[in-house]
N, C-alpha and C positions, 0 to 999 in steps of 0.2 A: 779300155776304162770309155774311149771317147763318144762311141756306141754310149755307155750308161749315159756320160752325159748329157746327150744330145739329142733324150731322147724325143724332144721335140720335133728335132730336127732327123730321128725317124721316123716318125711317122710323113711330116712332110714327104719327104724320100715314097715310100709308099703312094701318097695323093701325085708324086709327078711321072711315075711306073706308070699307076691307071689312067693319065691323062693320053692320048692322042697328037702326036707333033701339030699344033695350033689351036688345039683345043681349051677352052674361055676357064672350066671346072672340071675336072676331076670326076667321070664316071661313077656316082654310087658313092661321093662324098656329102657329105652337108658341106651345103655354101655358106663360107663366112671372105670378108674381101683379103683376105689371105692368099687365097687358093683362087681368085677371080683374075686370072694375070696370065698374057700368053708365052706358051712357049714353045713359038715355031721357032726352027732351027734361024732363020730372019730376023726374028729377035731378040735370042739369043748371041746373038754379031754383031748388031745394031747398039745395045745394052754396051757392048765389053769394047765400045771404042769412045772415043771424043770425049774423057773428061780430064780435065787438069787434078794437077794433085793437090790433094784436101791433107796438108799432113795434119795432126794432133799438134797442139802447143807441151810442149811439156814443160815441168817445174819439180825440178827435187823438193819432194812434201818436206815442208817443216817437220815430219813426227819423227823421220828419216832419222836422225838426227837421236832419235832417246829408243828405235830401235833392235839396234845390236844388245844392248844391257839386257832388254826384255826377252829379251832370243835365247840370252843367255843363260839368267835364271828357268828361264823353261829347260834350259839343255841341262845344267847341273841337276836338278829332279829327274832325269831318267834320262841318264847313260846309255847307252846302246839298244836305245830301244827308238819306232821310228814312228815319231809323231803324226796322227794327221788333221790336218787342219779347216775346215771344209766350210768357205762363203757360202754357201744355202742355192736355193736358188731361186729363181720369181713364184711367188704362189697366186695360184687362179682366183680369181677373185669372182666369177662367172663366166663361163663358157670357155670365148678366148679372149678375156679378159684379167688380165694380172693386175697384181694391188704393184705401183712401184718396189721396185729391189730395192734393201736395204741388209748389206752383210750380218752378218753375224757378229757380235760384239768381241766376240775371241776372236777372230777373223781380225776385225780390225784393228784389235789391239797389238797382235802381231806382226801384221804390215806394216798400219799407218794408217793403212786404204776405210779413206768415206766413201759419201755417196752411194753412186750406183754405177761401178768401173767394170764391178768380179761380176756379174752372177756366173756359180757353177766352178770361179775357182777356188782353187784348194792350195791349202800353205803344209809342208810334209820340212819338217828335222829328221834329215839321213843322219844316223849315224855312220859317224866317225871308228876306226882303229883304236885312239886315244883318248875316247871317251865322250869326246867333242862329238856335234853337230854340223852340217853343212844346210839352211835353211835353202829350200829349193821352192818357187813359188809356177803355177801349173797355173793356165790358162788360156783361153783363146785365140790365136791367132786373129789376126785385124781381120775381116770380110770386106774389104774398099774393095777398090774397083778395078782393081788387078785382079779377083778373084768374081770366081760365076754366084760365089756367095753376097756379094755383093747386094745383086737385084730378088736371088733367090730363096733368102734366109731372112726371116721372119723375126728368130733371136740376134744375132748378132749381125747381118747384114748389115751395110753404115746406113743404105740406098731409102732402110726401113726407121732406121736407131740411130742413124746420125755418124761421123764418128767417132771412134771409142775408141780407148789402150788397149792395144797388143801388148806382145813379148816385151820387145826394145822398150814403147815407153810404159809398161808399169815396174822392169827394172830401171831403168832413170829414175817415174819416180822415187820409189822404194826403198833400192840399194840392195834390192830380193834377188839373188841368182834366180829366172823365169823360163819355164820350159812350156812345149805345149802341153794341153792337157790331154792332147792323143797317146800322150808321154805315161803318162800317168800310172795305167793299170799295172807295166812292166814294172817300175815303179816303185813301187808299192810292195810288187810278189820277192821283190830278188833279198835272196838269203832268210827269207821267210823261214821260219821252223820253228820245232820245240823241244829238238836238241841244242848241250849247249855248246854257249857260240855261237847260236845262231838268232838271228833278228826280230823282236817283239813286236809286234802295233797295236797302238793305243792309237784310237779315235775318237772324234766328241761326238757324240749319240746325238741323230736325231735333226742336226744342222742338213744335214743333207742325206736321205735316206736312200740312194744310189750309193753314194757312194759309199756308206756304214753294209751294204750287205756286199761288197766285194771285198773291202777287211772283211768281212766276218765267213766269206767262202775259202777266205785264204784261209782265214786262221781253223776250218775245218779242212781246207787237203793237204792241211800240212800240222793235223791230229796235234791241234792249240787246244787252248783249253776249252773246258762249253761256256756257252750261253751267260751262263752262272758268272762264272769267274771272268769271263773276258767285260760284262756287265757292270762286275767292281772295279774291275781296272782303268774301261771307258773313266765308268764315274770317279776316278782316281783324277785323270786326266782334265776333266771340269772342274775340279771342283781345285787342283791348281789355277787354274787360267784365271778365275772364280777370285780369288785371296792377293794372286798375288796382282788385281788393280785396286786393292784396298788401298795403297799407298800413293795417293798422285805425284807425277814427277812436274816438273815446274810446266812443260810443256800443254801436261793435262789441267793442270789448274787454271793455263792462259786464258785454254780453252772452253772450262765453265764460267769462268769472268765475262768470256763474251758473248756464252752463251745467256746469262742472268744478265751482261746491257741489253741483248735486245730482246728477251722478256719484260722487263720495261718497258722497253717501246711499244713492244706491242700491249701491254696494257693500256701506258698513254693512248692510243687508238680507240679502245675497249671505252672508257674512258670519256673520247671527242662524240665517241657513236650516242652512249648509252644516254645524255637526255632527248635527241628522238624515237630514240627505240620503247620509251616506257606505252606502255600499254594496248602498244602492237601485237596483231599474234605472231605467233613459237620470235618472239625478240631474242630472248636465248640465244636461240643461230643467228640472230642481226649478232650479238658482240663475240659469239662461235667465231665468222665469218670476221669483223675486224681483225682478233690477236689473231687466226690465222694466213691472213695475207700479209700482217709484219713475220711469219715465221717463214715462210716462204719468199721475201723479198732481202731480209738479213740472214735465213741460214737454207736447212736442206728442208728441213719441214717440223711439225710441231713434235717433243720428244713424246708425247701418250696422245691420246684424247682426253682434249681441252672439255671441260668442265666447263660451263656455265649454269650455275643454279640458283634461283631465285627464289623466294619465298622457302614453299611446302617444299620444292626440290633439295630444298641446299641441305636439312640432315639425311639424305640421302648420302653415302658415301661416295658411292662411283655416278651419280649421274650426268650420264656422256649424251643420252639421247635429247638431249637439249630446244624442246622442242617448245617448253613451255614462254609462258607472256611477264615481262617482267613491269612487275606493278609497282607506281606508286607506295616511297612509305616500307617497304618492305625491306628487309638483305639482301643483297648478294652476296652468292659464296662464288669468286674464280680460282680455278683451279689450273693450272698452265703451264706450259715451260715452253724454250723456242732449243729445237736440236740444231745446231750450228753443221759445215760441211763435213766438220770430224767426227760426227754422228756423236757430241759430248752435248750434253743437255743440262739446264737449266728446273729448277721443279719449288714454284712459287705457287702461294695460296694466300688471299689476302677477301678482305671479308666489305664488305658496300655498302652505304643507305640509300637505296634509287635516286633519293631525292638530293643527297647530296648532303643531309644532315643526319647526324644521328639520334636518335631518340633519346632523355635518361634512362629510361628501360634498356635501350638497342647499347648502351656505352658500358650503365653496366653488369651485363653479360660478354659485350668483346672486351672487357677492359678484365676480364675474366683469366678470357685465354689470354688475353698481352702477359697479363701477370706469370699465369702458369708456361707459355714459351719462357719469360725472364728465367724463372726460375733450371728449369730445364740448361740451355745459354748458362748459366752457370755451376749448373757438377759438371759443364761439361771439361772438363779440363785434362790434359795432359793424362794418364794413368788409368782414367776415367771411364768405367763402362759405360752401353747406349743402357743397360738395367739402369746405371743410377739417373741418367736420362727420365728416362721414361717414369721413376718411382720422384724420381722432383716432383713433372709438370703433371703428374695426379697426385700429387698429395694436395696442391693448390687445389686444384678442381673440385676435387672432395670435399675440401674446408669451403670452399665456396656452399659450393650445394648444400652443403650443412646451412651456413648462414641463410641461406634463403628458405628453408626448413622441405627443402625435397627429400634428402635423403633421408629413408627413413628406418638408419641406426648411427652413431656416433663414428665422426674421422676414422678411428685406431681399430675400428672392427673391419668398417669397408675398404680401410688399406690388406688386412692382411688378409696371406692367403682361403682361409675362407672365408671371407666379408665380398669385395669387391661390386659391390654396389653401384657403386660410381660407373663402375664400367659398363652400366644402361645407356649413358650417356655421351661416352667416350671407348665405345668397344676396340680400336683401334688401336695399334702400335705408333709412338710418338717421333719416330727418328729410324734413319735408314741409311747407307752409302747415297751415293752419285756418281755420278759420272758416266758412262756407255751409254748405260743403262737408268733407265729414272731409277729403279729398284736398284741400282748395279750388286754386284760382287754375293745375289742371290744363289748360285750354286753351293757355299762354300761351306763349312761345318758351324756348326750354334753357336761348336765353343770359340774359332777363328774370329763371327762376328758380335755376339747377342754377350756371349761372355770373354767378348776380348779386351784387351784393355786399347783407349784409342788413343793413339799415339800420330806422330809429326806429319801430318799431307793427309792425313782421310779428309774427307770430306764427306757431309753430310747435312738433310734437315734438320727440322729441328719443329713440331705441326701438330700441338694440343687444338683440337678445336671442342665443342659444345654441339651435340646433336639431339635438340628439343622434337621425335614428329609427334604428325599431328596429330596419332591415334591416340598416342602418348596420354592413358588417361590417369595415369600414375605424379604429371604434372600439374598444376593449373592454369586452364586455358588460356594467359595471357604467354606463358610458354610455347604451346604447341607453333610447328611451324615453321618455327625460326631451328638455323646450324651456322657456326661460326667455327671456321677455322684459318689460324694465321700458320702461317707455310715460310721457313725461309731457311739457306742454304750456306753454312758452318762449314768453315778452313779451319781445323785445325793445327797452331803453328806452334813453334817451343815455346813464346808468351803465353797460351790460350789462344781459348775460343776467337776468330772472327767471323762477324756478317756480312758475307758476300755480297748476299742483298742488301746491304745498309739502306743501299739510294734507292730503294723502293718505299716509298712512308707504310706507319703502322700503327704508331700515335695519332689514334682522335683526334687530334687538330690537325695531326700536318696531312692526314687521309682527309678531309674535309676543308683544304685548301686545297689541294694534288685534282679533288677533284670539279674545285673549283675554273680551276685554269685550265684544266683541259677539257670542261663545259665552252669557257671564252673560245678559247681556239675550233675547236667543232663547229658552232656557229659560224666565226670567225670564214674558218671551211669551208660550208654550206653553201654560205651566198655567193 
C-alpha cells in the first residue's frame, strides 16, 4: 500500500536510479526544480547532519472531544464491516504544481482534522468481535532531518514543505490510534472474505482512486460481490456520512459562527475598497482580492469561489470570472464565505448599490427579495421542510412579478407544478444545508434532505433572488441587466430559527449606512 499511496515517490525513485552520482539532472527526465538537485554521496552525508531539533507544536484539537460520538454512530450503523475513509491526495493544477490540499469533508468530520495536515491519510474503522470498531488513522511518518526523505522527498520532506505532523503528533491531536501508511494494505486485507464471519469492506469512493482500487482488488481476490453491488455498498457509507452531518453539535455551530464573523470582516474590506475600484478595469477582481485577503488572514481559505458580479454579470448565477468593471450606479452582487481552519464555511450574499445609495427602482426590486427571504425564514420552524421554505419564498416572488406586470399568468397558475413561469427569474433553489461543505450533506437521500423535517441543530441558508438577464425580451428594458440575491445563514433551535448572520446588514437603510461607514474607513486607510 505504501507504493500505491506514494506514487509520486515511485516516480522520484525511478529518476534517482537513472541519475549517476553527482548528476544534477537525471538522464531522460524532464527538467523541473525538484529534479535539479545534487545526489553525490558527499551531499547526502552533509545534508544528514548538523540540524537542530525542530519539533512541531502539538495541541489537542478542540474537535477531538466530539469525535468519539461521531465515530460511535458510524460504527453502530455498519457492525462487523471494515470502513475506509480516505483524506485524498493533492490534485494537479498544472505540470508539477498542485492545488493547495484540502481533505475530504467526510474524513475531516470523523477525524476533526482540517487544513493540510494529512494528504494521503486514511481513516479505517476496524471491526471488533463485539460489534464495535477500533478507529485507526494511517498516515505518512514525518520526513524530518533524521531521514534522507527530509531533503529527497518533495511531497513529504520537511526541507521542502516544513515541519509536519506525523504519527505521534496526529494521534496526540485527534486521540485516534495512528499507524504508518505502509501498514494500510495489510490492515485492509485482514480476514476479508465473502463467507459468513469474514470481514466486508466499504470505502468512500472517488476521494482517493488508489485506495479505492486496492479495496476493489481485495474484493475481487476474495470473491466478494461484483462492482455494481460493491458500488451500492460504498454509496451507503457515503450517504450515511453525509446525513450524519445534518445536525451540528456545539463545536460545529461555534465554528460556523466564527466563519460568519470572518466573512463579515471580508465584506467590510470589500466596501472599504469599493469607492476606489469603481470604473477601473477588472475592478470585480480588486474586490475579490479584498475579500480573499481576509479569508487567508482569518481563516484557511474561501469556502467556495467568490462571486463578484456587477451590473449585467449579477444575473449570472455562478459568475466567478470576476473580470468585469464595477460601474457607478449599478447593483453589485457579492456571494462569498470564509472557510475557517476547521474547514467549516459561511455562505453569505449581499447586493449593494455601487455608489452607496439605492435608487427608488432598485429599492423596489431589492425589497421584494428581502420580503421573500423573510417569508422563508418565517416558514422555517422546527418540523417544517426545505420545501416549505422554498414555497414561501417563491410565493412572494411570484406575487411581486405579477404586481409589476411581468408574470404572464396569474400567481396561482404560476405557482402550480404545471406552471412555474416565475422560475424564469429564479430558477435555482433557495435553501441548503451548510457546514464543512458550502452545499453540505449533498450525498444524502432526497427523503432525508428536501423531504425531511428541519430539526434543532441544523444549519442552512435562505437565499432567494431575482435575476433579470440583459438579453431577456420578456421584461421591460429597465429591468434588464439586474441581479439581486440576499443570502443568510440560519441555525434551527428548539425555539425556532436564528439568523446566525444577523450582524451583516441587509435592510436598505442599514446597507447604505454600512457602505458609508466603510467608505470613510477606506479613505482614512488610503491616506
